[in-house]
C-alpha positions in Angstrom: -19.6 87.6 144.5 -20.7 89.6 141.5 -19.4 93.0 140.8 -22.3 95.5 140.1 -22.5 96.4 136.4 -23.2 99.9 135.4 -26.2 100.7 133.3 -28.0 103.7 131.9 -31.1 104.2 134.0 -34.3 104.2 132.0 -35.9 107.7 131.7 -39.6 107.3 132.2 -41.3 109.5 129.6 -44.6 111.3 130.0 -46.1 108.9 127.3 -45.0 105.8 129.2 -46.5 107.2 132.4 -49.7 108.1 130.7 -49.9 104.5 129.3 -49.2 103.1 132.7 -51.9 105.1 134.3 -54.3 104.1 131.6 -53.5 100.4 132.2 -53.8 100.9 135.9 -57.3 102.4 135.4 -58.5 99.4 133.4 -58.6 96.5 135.7 -57.1 94.6 138.6 -55.1 91.5 137.9 -56.7 88.1 138.7 -55.8 87.8 142.3 -53.3 90.6 142.7 -50.7 87.8 142.3 -47.1 88.7 142.2 -45.1 87.9 139.1 -42.4 85.3 139.5 -39.0 86.7 140.4 -36.6 87.2 137.5 -33.8 85.3 139.1 -33.8 81.6 139.8 -34.9 80.4 143.2 -32.1 80.5 145.7 -30.7 77.3 147.1 -27.3 75.6 147.8 -24.6 77.5 146.0 -26.5 80.9 146.1 -24.6 83.9 147.4 -26.8 87.0 147.9 -23.8 89.4 148.3 -24.0 91.5 145.2 -21.1 93.8 145.8 -19.4 95.9 148.5 -21.7 98.9 149.1 -18.7 100.9 150.4 -17.1 100.8 146.9 -19.7 99.7 144.4 -20.6 101.8 141.3 -24.2 100.9 142.2 -24.1 102.9 145.5 -21.7 105.6 144.3 -24.4 108.3 143.9 -25.7 107.5 147.4 -22.2 107.9 149.0 -21.6 111.2 147.0 -24.9 113.0 147.3 -25.1 113.0 151.1 -28.3 115.1 151.4 -31.8 114.1 150.5 -35.5 115.2 151.0 -37.9 112.8 152.8 -41.6 113.4 152.1 -44.3 112.0 154.3 -47.6 112.4 152.5 -50.7 110.3 152.5 -54.3 109.9 153.5 -53.3 110.9 157.0 -52.3 114.3 155.7 -55.9 115.1 155.0 -56.6 115.3 158.8 -53.6 117.7 159.2 -52.8 116.2 162.6 -56.1 116.4 164.4 -59.1 114.0 164.7 -62.3 114.9 166.5 -63.9 111.9 168.1 -67.6 111.3 168.2 -67.7 112.5 171.8 -66.1 115.8 170.8 -62.7 115.3 172.2 -59.7 116.0 169.9 -56.8 113.7 169.4 -53.5 114.9 167.9 -51.0 112.9 165.8 -49.8 112.9 162.2 -48.9 109.9 160.1 -49.8 107.5 163.0 -53.1 109.3 163.6 -55.4 106.3 162.6 -53.7 103.9 165.1 -52.9 106.3 167.9 -56.2 108.0 167.9 -58.2 104.8 167.5 -60.0 106.0 164.4 -62.4 103.2 163.2 -61.6 101.8 159.8 -64.8 103.1 158.2 -64.3 106.6 159.6 -60.7 106.7 158.3 -61.9 105.5 154.9 -64.6 108.1 154.9 -62.2 111.0 155.6 -59.7 109.6 153.0 -62.5 109.8 150.4 -62.3 113.6 150.7 -58.5 113.8 150.3 -57.8 116.2 147.5 -54.1 117.4 147.2 -54.9 119.4 144.1 -52.2 121.9 144.9 -49.4 119.3 144.9 -46.8 120.8 142.5 -44.1 118.4 141.7 -42.0 121.0 140.0 -42.2 123.2 143.0 -41.3 120.4 145.4 -38.3 119.5 143.3 -37.3 123.1 143.0 -37.4 123.4 146.8 -35.2 120.3 147.1 -32.7 121.6 144.5 -32.6 125.0 146.2 -31.8 123.3 149.5 -28.9 121.5 147.9 -30.7 118.1 148.2 -29.6 115.5 145.6 -32.3 112.9 146.0 -36.0 112.6 147.2 -37.8 109.8 148.9 -41.6 110.0 149.1 -44.0 107.8 151.0 -45.6 105.6 148.3 -47.4 103.6 151.0 -47.3 104.3 154.7 -48.6 102.0 157.6 -52.2 102.9 156.8 -51.8 100.9 153.5 -52.9 103.8 151.4 -51.1 103.8 148.0 -50.1 107.2 146.6 -50.1 105.9 143.0 -52.7 104.3 140.8 -52.0 100.8 141.8 -53.8 98.0 140.1 -53.7 95.8 143.2 -56.5 97.4 145.2 -58.8 100.4 145.3 -57.3 101.8 148.5 -55.3 104.5 146.7 -55.2 108.1 145.7 -56.8 107.6 142.3 -59.7 105.3 143.4 -60.4 106.5 147.0 -60.1 110.3 147.1 -61.5 113.5 145.7 -58.2 114.0 143.7 -58.2 114.3 139.9 -58.2 110.7 138.6 -56.2 111.8 135.6 -53.2 112.8 137.8 -50.4 110.6 139.2 -48.2 112.5 141.7 -45.5 109.9 141.6 -45.3 110.2 137.8 -45.2 114.0 138.1 -42.5 113.9 140.7 -40.5 111.4 138.6 -40.6 113.7 135.6 -39.7 116.8 137.5 -36.9 115.0 139.4 -35.4 113.6 136.1 -35.5 117.1 134.6 -33.7 118.6 137.6 -31.1 115.8 137.8 -32.4 114.6 141.2 -32.8 110.9 142.0 -36.2 109.6 143.2 -36.9 106.9 145.7 -39.9 105.4 147.4 -40.8 104.7 151.0 -42.9 101.5 151.3 -44.3 100.2 154.6 -44.3 96.5 155.1 -46.6 96.8 158.1 -50.2 97.4 156.8 -53.1 98.4 159.1 -55.7 98.2 156.3 -55.2 94.9 154.6 -57.1 92.2 156.5 -54.7 89.4 155.4 -51.7 91.1 156.9 -51.8 90.3 160.6 -52.7 86.6 160.4 -49.7 84.3 159.6 -52.2 82.0 157.9 -53.3 84.6 155.4 -50.2 86.7 155.3 -48.9 85.0 152.1 -51.9 86.5 150.3 -50.9 90.0 151.5 -47.3 89.3 150.6 -48.3 88.5 146.9 -50.0 91.8 146.7 -47.0 93.6 148.2 -44.7 92.1 145.6 -47.1 93.1 142.9 -47.2 96.7 144.2 -43.4 96.9 144.4 -43.1 95.6 140.9 -45.5 98.4 139.8 -43.3 101.0 141.4 -40.1 99.6 139.9 -41.5 99.1 136.4 -43.5 102.3 136.1 -41.2 104.8 137.9 -37.7 103.4 137.8 -36.7 104.5 141.4 -33.1 104.7 142.3 -33.9 103.7 145.9 -36.5 101.8 148.0 -36.9 102.8 151.6 -38.7 100.2 153.6 -40.3 100.6 157.0 -42.6 98.7 159.4 -40.5 95.6 159.8 -40.4 95.5 163.5 -42.3 93.1 165.9 -45.4 94.8 167.1 -49.2 94.5 167.6 -52.3 96.5 166.7 -52.1 94.9 164.2 -49.8 92.0 164.7 -46.7 92.1 162.4 -45.6 88.6 161.2 -42.6 89.9 159.2 -39.4 87.8 159.6 -35.8 88.0 158.5 -36.6 85.1 156.1 -39.3 87.3 154.6 -36.8 90.1 154.2 -34.3 87.7 152.5 -36.9 86.7 149.9 -38.0 90.3 149.2 -34.5 91.7 148.8 -33.6 88.9 146.5 -36.7 89.5 144.4 -36.1 93.2 144.1 -32.5 92.8 143.1 -33.8 90.5 140.4 -36.1 93.3 139.2 -33.4 95.9 139.2 -29.8 95.0 140.2 -29.0 98.8 140.5 -31.5 99.5 143.3 -30.2 100.9 146.6 -32.3 99.3 149.4 -32.3 100.2 153.1 -31.9 97.8 156.0 -35.6 97.8 157.0 -36.3 95.4 154.1 -35.2 92.8 156.7 -35.0 93.5 160.4 -32.9 96.6 160.5 -29.6 94.7 161.0 -26.1 95.1 159.7 -26.7 92.3 157.2 -29.9 93.7 155.8 -30.0 95.8 152.6 -27.3 98.3 151.7 -27.4 100.8 154.5 -28.5 101.5 158.0 -31.2 103.9 159.0 -30.8 105.7 162.4 -33.9 107.8 163.0 -33.9 111.2 164.7 -30.3 110.7 165.8 -26.8 111.0 164.4 -24.3 108.2 165.3 -21.1 109.5 166.9 -18.9 108.0 164.2 -18.9 105.9 161.1 -21.2 102.9 161.4 -19.3 99.6 161.5 -19.9 97.3 158.6 -22.5 99.3 156.7 -23.3 102.6 155.0 -25.8 104.8 156.9 -28.3 107.6 156.5 -30.0 109.5 159.4 -33.6 110.5 158.8 -34.9 113.5 160.7 -37.8 115.8 160.9 -37.9 119.6 160.6 -40.2 119.9 163.5 -41.7 117.2 165.8 -43.8 115.2 163.2 -43.2 113.4 159.9 -46.6 114.1 158.5 -48.2 117.5 158.5 -49.6 118.7 161.8 -51.1 122.2 161.7 -50.3 122.9 165.3 -46.6 121.9 165.3 -44.5 125.1 165.3 -41.5 123.6 166.9 -39.2 124.2 163.9 -35.5 123.5 164.0 -33.4 126.4 163.0 -31.5 126.3 159.8 -28.3 126.6 161.8 -29.1 123.4 163.6 -30.0 121.7 160.3 -26.8 122.7 158.6 -24.7 121.5 161.5 -26.6 118.2 161.5 -25.7 117.8 157.9 -22.1 118.6 158.6 -22.1 116.1 161.5 -23.5 113.3 159.3 -21.1 113.9 156.5 -18.1 114.0 158.8 -19.0 110.5 160.0 -19.6 109.2 156.4 -23.4 109.3 156.7 -26.2 110.8 154.7 -28.9 113.2 156.0 -32.5 112.6 154.9 -34.5 115.6 156.0 -38.3 115.4 156.1 -41.1 117.7 154.9 -44.8 117.0 155.4 -47.2 118.6 152.8 -50.6 119.7 154.0 -54.0 118.3 152.9 -53.8 120.3 149.7 -50.3 119.0 148.9 -48.4 122.2 149.9 -45.1 122.2 151.7 -45.4 124.5 154.8 -43.7 127.9 154.4 -41.5 127.4 157.5 -40.1 124.2 155.9 -39.4 126.0 152.6 -37.7 128.9 154.4 -35.3 126.6 156.3 -34.5 124.5 153.2 -33.7 127.7 151.3 -31.4 128.9 154.1 -29.6 125.5 154.0 -29.1 125.8 150.3 -27.7 129.3 150.7 -25.1 128.1 153.1 -24.1 125.2 150.9 -23.7 127.4 147.9 -21.9 130.3 149.6 -18.1 130.4 149.0 -18.0 126.7 147.9 -18.9 125.5 151.4 -20.8 122.5 149.8 -17.3 121.0 149.3 -17.5 120.0 152.9 -20.5 117.9 152.2 -20.8 116.5 148.6 -18.5 113.6 148.0 -16.9 114.2 151.4 -16.6 111.6 154.2 -15.1 110.8 157.6 -11.9 112.7 158.0 -10.0 109.8 159.5 -6.7 111.6 159.7 -7.9 113.7 162.7 -10.1 113.3 165.8 -13.4 115.1 165.7 -12.9 118.5 167.4 -15.2 120.0 170.0 -15.4 123.2 167.9 -17.0 121.8 164.8 -16.8 119.0 162.3 -14.1 117.8 159.9 -14.7 116.0 156.6 -12.3 114.7 153.9 -12.4 114.7 150.1 -9.3 113.4 148.5 -6.3 115.4 149.8 -8.4 118.1 151.3 -9.8 118.4 154.8 -12.8 120.7 155.4 -13.0 121.9 158.9 -16.5 123.4 159.5 -16.0 125.7 162.5 -19.1 126.3 164.6 -17.1 127.9 167.6 -14.7 130.4 166.1 -11.7 131.2 168.3 -11.1 134.6 170.0 -8.7 136.9 168.1 -5.3 135.2 168.1 -6.7 132.0 169.3 -6.1 128.6 167.6 -8.2 125.7 166.4 -6.5 122.5 167.5 -6.6 119.3 165.4 -5.5 116.1 167.1 -3.9 113.8 164.5 -4.7 110.1 164.4 -1.8 109.3 162.1 1.2 111.1 160.6 0.3 113.6 157.8 1.3 117.0 156.7 -0.8 120.2 156.3 0.5 122.0 153.3 -1.8 125.0 153.4 -4.9 126.4 154.9 -7.5 129.0 153.9 -10.8 130.2 155.1 -13.5 129.8 152.4 -15.0 133.2 151.5 -12.1 135.2 153.1 -8.7 136.5 152.2 -7.4 136.2 155.7 -4.3 134.2 156.4 -4.3 131.0 158.5 -1.1 130.2 160.4 -0.4 126.4 160.6 1.8 125.2 163.5 2.7 121.6 164.1 2.1 120.5 167.7 3.1 117.5 169.7 -0.2 115.7 168.9 -1.4 117.4 165.7 -1.8 120.9 164.4 -2.8 124.4 165.6 -4.7 126.6 163.0 -4.7 130.3 163.8 -6.9 132.4 161.6 -6.1 136.1 161.3 -9.7 137.4 161.0 -13.3 136.8 161.9 -15.7 134.0 161.1 -17.3 134.4 157.6 -20.5 132.7 158.5 -22.4 132.4 161.9 -23.7 128.9 161.1 -20.3 127.4 160.3 -17.1 128.8 158.7 -15.2 126.4 156.6 -11.4 126.2 156.7 -10.0 124.2 153.8 -6.8 122.3 154.4 -4.6 120.9 151.7 -2.9 117.8 153.2 -0.3 115.2 152.3 -1.7 112.1 153.9 1.6 110.3 153.8 2.9 107.5 151.7 0.5 105.0 150.2 1.9 101.9 148.4 0.7 101.2 144.9 -2.4 99.0 144.5 -1.5 95.3 144.9 -1.8 92.5 142.4 -3.5 89.9 144.6 -6.1 87.5 143.3 -7.7 86.7 146.6 -7.3 84.1 149.4 -7.2 80.3 149.3 -10.7 79.1 150.3 -11.3 75.6 151.7 -15.0 74.6 152.1 -15.9 71.8 154.5 -19.2 69.9 154.8 -19.2 70.4 158.6 -19.0 73.3 161.0 -16.0 71.8 162.8 -13.8 72.2 159.7 -12.6 68.6 160.0 -11.7 66.1 157.4 -10.8 66.8 153.8 -12.3 70.0 152.3 -14.9 69.3 149.7 -14.0 72.4 147.7 -10.7 74.2 147.4 -10.4 77.4 145.3 -9.4 81.0 145.3 -11.9 83.5 146.7 -11.6 87.1 145.5 -12.6 88.5 148.8 -14.4 87.7 152.0 -17.8 89.2 151.3 -20.6 86.7 151.5 -24.3 86.6 152.4 -25.6 83.1 152.0 -28.4 84.0 154.3 -30.9 81.2 155.0 -31.1 79.4 151.7 -27.7 79.7 150.2 -24.3 78.2 150.7 -20.7 78.6 149.3 -21.1 75.7 146.7 -24.0 73.7 145.1 -22.6 70.6 146.7 -22.7 72.1 150.2 -26.1 72.3 152.1 -27.3 75.6 153.5 -26.7 74.4 157.1 -23.8 72.7 158.7 -20.7 73.9 156.8 -17.4 75.5 157.5 -14.9 77.6 155.6 -11.2 78.4 156.0 -9.5 81.3 154.2 -5.7 81.4 154.2 -3.1 83.6 152.6 -1.8 87.1 153.2 -3.2 90.7 153.2 -1.0 93.6 152.1 -2.0 97.1 153.4 -1.1 100.2 151.3 -0.4 102.3 154.4 1.6 101.8 157.6 -1.0 102.4 160.2 -3.1 100.8 162.9 -6.0 99.2 161.1 -9.4 98.2 162.4 -10.3 94.8 161.1 -14.1 94.2 161.2 -16.0 91.0 160.7 -19.7 90.8 160.0 -20.7 87.2 160.8 -23.3 84.7 161.6 -22.7 82.4 163.3 -19.0 81.8 164.2 -15.8 83.5 163.1 -12.1 83.8 164.0 -9.3 85.8 162.4 -5.6 85.4 162.9 -3.0 87.9 161.7 0.6 86.8 161.6 -0.3 83.8 163.7 -2.0 85.9 166.4 -5.7 85.4 167.1 -7.1 88.9 166.9 -10.9 88.3 166.5 -12.4 85.4 168.4 -16.2 85.3 167.7 -16.5 81.5 168.0 -19.4 81.6 170.3 -22.7 80.9 168.3 -24.3 84.2 167.5 -26.7 86.0 165.2 -25.6 88.7 162.7 -23.1 90.9 164.5 -19.9 93.0 164.2 -16.6 92.2 165.8 -13.5 94.3 165.6 -9.8 94.3 166.4 -7.0 96.9 166.2 -3.9 95.6 164.3 -0.7 97.3 163.4 0.0 96.7 159.7 3.0 97.8 157.5 2.6 99.0 153.9 3.9 96.6 151.3 4.2 93.8 153.8 2.2 90.6 153.3 0.8 89.8 156.7 -0.4 86.2 156.9 -4.1 85.8 157.5 -6.3 82.9 158.4 -10.1 83.1 158.8 -12.2 80.3 160.1 -16.0 80.5 159.7 -18.6 78.0 160.8 -22.3 77.8 159.9 -24.4 75.5 162.1 -28.0 76.5 161.2 -30.1 79.5 160.3 -28.4 82.4 158.5 -24.9 82.5 157.1 -22.9 85.7 156.6 -19.2 86.5 156.6 -17.4 89.7 155.7 -13.9 91.0 156.4 -13.5 94.8 156.3 -10.7 97.1 157.1 -10.2 100.8 157.9 -7.5 103.0 159.2 -6.9 106.8 159.7 -5.9 106.9 156.0 -8.0 104.1 154.6 -11.8 104.4 154.3 -13.9 101.5 155.6 -14.3 98.8 152.9 -14.3 95.1 152.3 -10.6 94.1 152.1 -10.2 94.2 148.3 -9.0 91.4 146.1 -5.9 93.3 144.9 -4.6 93.3 148.5 -5.2 89.6 149.2 -2.8 86.8 148.2 -3.3 83.1 148.4 -0.4 80.9 149.6 
């Protein structure tokens, strides 16, 4: 495993972007061929696990920022949600309008030629995001229709070469410059599924498309230095057939990390699994708790469509949107909220109004402390009256159902901790704190300060935490068979159990990518005395023993999956651990994570692991 190194992100200057656009306008490359990946070809001995996304510097901004703007904008925006068929009937859709309304390819191309988002104002878009309290932006560089929103050199199906838009402009460059000036990170959505490229649906010709896809992604990384790549269109489907496989995702993710090791990449680069990319992507829903084994971000619309639809007036209220944001944060997730500019490139006024109202709530009385840098509370159960997040030794209870005068807000404790003080943000009222049999009762003396959510800040003592350990990792024995028999071929100390050998890699150059086994032995030492959740992410067999007891038995052959066990551990005590892992064929993944009421989910760190 390699620890992510920090680096200063390149600032893309206006001159660089102008030169890039000039080059883009000059000529296409010979066959649109993708350049060779920077890193060497993977094979035996390759480990694709770059770091632990839960703790890595590379993903720190993503875990801290919590709130981002999604922008769905493309050739489909030109239709503004409606297509009139030759027979006069009207079909309604937005970003899927070409497919769902059966628009012939030539007709779709003809309408795209009139697309002129001349009113797109990058500074105004970024200002709207900043006003809303959003910390990053993800815009659709290419959606399923294959239309590129930058001056790509790979084909002419793009905003510069196939539109009525000013050919001298590059909206991604403009957005990058505005975002950099505002201190907001920029990411790009890119659809793997492509309805326009004739080589995409046929497995025999798909490699030609794949080369062009690699070339386009290299353009995006080199020209605009994105902080994040947000993939989509990875699923099995038809109209057109989608040949994308998990192996294709492995190659692409490896290639991108060679281009820029600091990129944050979502799980749709593969097949939307726990082992793909850096984070999961629930869509139009909020999980009911932290997601096992991975970071996560929920993407949602402001109304019922991602792209602009002139008839869609079913707007969510700012109250609902703020409460969604609080719910995601309190479960250690991010909230990516979508806007869909119209044919001229303008964000609809109802969207702007709601974003501004969200920003007003976040800025008022320091209530943003409940969101930025905050996470799953852990110490308490989620209450019915609101959401609770944690930042260091502070809990932030966002109350959406304020008690009647004299009434109390009850918090059920998941572990022993002390509430030292409580205050209502934006109010001088007192809050009485009473310890109960199963937690705490908080009784405010006054009214709610905000109808959307009133935040009660609690200063807490989470209880004793032992100093960080001095471990160096576990003893690792590698066998050249999945039965773990015979003498191990390699014996060494492994810093932690966090590996993604995938299809092509293995734990050692002398071990083939299929048919191997690994045993880790030693001890783990928790820093808190609590009931821990041990979590394995494995493919294809795994077992875990703690103090001689088998606690996770996932020895049945399986694809990538999560298994869990509840284990009582004592701070400062070295609990013996043994982990057996077997890889027969296909993919190979193995991670060991832990979490507890007082310990955020993470790969069990090296400092707490001891080889015997």
